[in-house]
Every structure is written in structure tokens, then in C-alpha cells.
C-alpha positions as CSV (number, residue, x, y, z in Angstrom):
1,M,111.8,111.0,30.7
2,K,110.6,109.5,27.5
3,L,109.9,105.6,27.5
4,S,110.9,103.2,24.9
5,R,108.5,101.4,22.7
6,R,109.7,97.9,24.4
7,S,109.1,99.5,27.9
8,L,105.8,101.1,27.0
9,F,104.8,97.3,25.8
10,I,106.3,95.8,29.2
11,I,104.0,98.1,31.0
12,L,101.0,98.2,29.2
13,T,100.9,94.3,29.1
14,I,100.9,94.3,32.7
15,I,98.8,96.9,33.4
16,L,95.9,95.6,31.1
17,T,96.9,91.9,32.5
18,I,95.9,93.0,36.0
19,A,92.9,95.2,34.9
20,I,91.0,92.7,32.9
21,D,91.8,89.7,35.7
22,Q,90.6,92.5,38.3
23,I,87.3,93.5,36.5
24,S,86.8,89.8,35.8
25,K,86.9,89.1,39.6
26,I,84.6,92.0,40.2
27,L,82.2,91.0,38.2
28,V,82.1,87.2,39.7
29,R,82.1,88.2,43.2
30,A,78.9,90.5,42.2
31,Y,77.0,88.2,39.9
32,V,78.0,84.8,41.0
33,I,76.4,83.1,44.2
34,P,79.6,81.7,46.1
35,S,79.6,77.7,45.5
36,E,76.9,77.8,42.9
37,K,77.9,76.5,39.3
38,T,77.1,77.7,36.3
39,N,77.1,76.0,33.2
40,I,78.4,78.3,30.0
41,I,79.1,75.4,27.7
42,G,77.2,72.4,29.0
43,T,79.0,71.2,31.4
44,Y,82.4,71.0,29.6
45,F,83.0,75.1,30.4
46,T,81.3,76.3,34.2
47,L,81.7,79.5,36.1
48,H,82.1,79.5,39.9
49,N,82.8,81.8,42.6
50,V,85.0,80.3,44.9
51,E,87.7,82.0,47.6
52,N,91.0,80.2,47.3
53,T,93.5,80.5,50.5
54,G,96.2,78.8,48.8
55,A,98.1,78.7,46.2
56,F,97.7,76.7,42.6
57,L,94.5,74.3,42.9
58,G,93.9,75.6,46.3
59,M,97.6,74.0,47.4
60,G,99.1,75.4,50.9
61,S,95.4,76.6,51.9
62,D,96.2,74.8,55.3
63,L,99.6,76.1,55.9
64,S,99.9,78.2,59.3
65,P,99.3,81.8,58.7
66,L,103.5,83.0,58.9
67,L,104.4,80.2,56.2
68,K,101.4,81.5,54.4
69,L,102.4,84.9,54.2
70,I,106.4,83.9,53.3
71,L,105.0,81.6,50.7
72,L,102.2,82.7,49.1
73,L,103.0,86.7,49.7
74,I,107.1,87.4,50.3
75,L,108.3,85.4,48.1
76,P,106.2,85.9,44.7
77,I,106.5,89.5,45.7
78,A,110.3,89.1,45.4
79,V,110.6,86.6,42.3
80,L,107.9,89.4,40.7
81,G,110.3,91.9,41.4
82,F,113.4,90.3,40.0
83,V,111.6,89.2,36.9
84,T,110.2,92.6,36.1
85,V,114.1,93.8,36.6
86,H,115.1,90.9,34.0
87,I,112.5,92.1,31.4
88,F,113.7,95.5,31.9
89,K,116.9,95.2,31.8
90,D,117.7,92.0,29.2
91,K,117.8,93.8,25.8
92,S,118.5,90.4,24.2
93,L,114.5,89.1,24.9
94,D,112.3,88.7,22.0
95,N,109.1,90.3,21.6
96,L,107.2,87.1,22.5
97,S,109.4,86.5,25.3
98,I,109.0,90.2,26.6
99,F,104.7,89.4,26.5
100,A,105.6,86.0,28.0
101,F,107.4,87.4,30.8
102,A,104.7,90.7,31.3
103,S,101.6,88.4,31.0
104,I,103.3,86.3,34.1
105,I,103.9,89.6,35.9
106,G,100.4,91.0,35.7
107,G,98.9,87.5,36.8
108,G,100.9,87.2,39.5
109,I,100.8,90.8,40.6
110,A,96.8,90.7,40.3
111,N,96.6,87.3,42.4
112,V,98.7,88.8,44.9
113,Y,96.8,91.9,45.6
114,D,93.9,90.0,46.0
115,R,95.8,87.6,48.9
116,I,96.5,91.2,50.2
117,V,93.4,92.6,49.8
118,Y,90.9,89.9,50.5
119,G,93.1,87.4,52.0
120,S,92.1,84.9,49.0
121,V,92.4,84.5,45.5
122,T,88.8,84.8,43.4
123,D,88.7,81.4,41.2
124,F,85.7,81.0,38.8
125,F,86.2,79.1,35.9
126,H,86.0,75.4,35.3
127,I,86.7,72.8,32.4
128,D,86.0,69.3,32.2
129,L,86.2,67.8,28.9
130,G,84.2,64.2,30.1
131,G,87.5,63.3,31.8
132,V,89.3,63.6,29.0
133,F,90.9,67.0,30.1
134,R,89.7,68.6,33.5
135,T,91.4,71.7,35.1
136,G,90.9,72.8,38.5
137,I,89.1,76.1,39.1
138,F,91.1,79.0,38.1
139,N,90.6,82.7,37.4
140,L,92.5,85.1,34.3
141,A,95.3,86.1,36.2
142,D,96.1,82.4,36.5
143,L,95.4,81.8,32.5
144,S,98.0,84.5,32.1
145,V,100.8,83.0,34.1
146,T,99.8,79.4,32.5
147,T,99.9,81.1,29.1
148,G,103.2,82.9,29.9
149,M,104.9,79.9,31.2
150,I,103.8,77.9,28.0
151,I,105.2,80.8,25.3
152,L,108.3,80.5,27.2
153,L,108.5,77.2,27.2
154,L,108.1,77.0,23.1
155,V,110.4,80.0,22.9
156,S,112.8,77.7,24.3
157,F,112.3,75.0,22.4
158,R,112.4,77.3,19.4
159,K,115.5,78.6,20.1
160,K,117.3,75.3,21.0
161,K,116.0,73.9,17.5
162,D,117.8,76.8,15.8
163,L,121.2,75.9,17.9
164,A,121.2,72.7,16.5
165,K,120.5,73.6,12.8
166,E,123.5,75.8,13.5
167,T,125.7,72.9,14.6
């Protein structure tokens, strides 16, 4: 069975997203002392080694084991499966949307993998621009998911703007 260029692009984007995330987490676990902060660009961009047992920004870390299983493993796996099937089947998606969805899937799989294997997700980047803009501690999988979502929003706005011009 020969894969189309489109399918190959989807698969490679997902695999590269997972690989880059997992390699970064292996390096952080090996070389960054847990709970210690390292300045990369002053105090604006810092490196940490934090194990997050919850979801985004630690939300859900105090849930019961059953709720964690449902909300942090079963539900994300089901959604990732649905989105994966969707991008392979929906031939009307433009290349930017395909890239965005594949980035979201790759980042999601990478974090779900961590929850299954380690029981937590390793987070390590933090940005604090002097109170003007500040993030929680995050990882490259989170960045892939967020970037994918932003791209999808921009594509959606562009499509709405194009539709408005036609009417």
C-alpha cells in the first residue's frame, strides 16, 4: 500500500512532534535538577524540571485516581483517535489545518504517553516577561498543542473573512 504525500505529511508531523518532545523530556530528566530553576534568558525565560500529575497548569492533579484515568487518559485518547481519523478522511482540509491538527495530535500523544509510562508529565519551560506576560511551566508537547490551536483559529478567521467578502 502506497501512502499519499498528504498521509505521509500527517504521519511525519505527528512522529516528529512526539520525538522532539520526548527527546527534550529525556534531556530535562537527565540534566535538570528537579524543582531547581535555571535562567536561560535572565529571569524572562527559565528552565525547570517539574512533574505534573494533572493536566494544563496542574489542573486536576487532586482528582481521584478514577477521575484522572477518565479525564486525563481515556477521554484524551478517544479525542486524539477521533481527530486522527478526521484529518485522514477530510480531504477538504488545507495544508495549514492538516499541520495544525497533526501538531495537536503529536503533542497530545506525547503527553498521554508520559502519563501512562511515568504517571506524570515532565514540564520545564517558563516565561515571565515582568508581569506583562507570564506562563505556567510547560513542555514542547504543550507548545505543539497550543500552536496547533492558534493556527486553527487563524485559519477559521481567514475562512470567515473570505466568506464575508463573497457575500
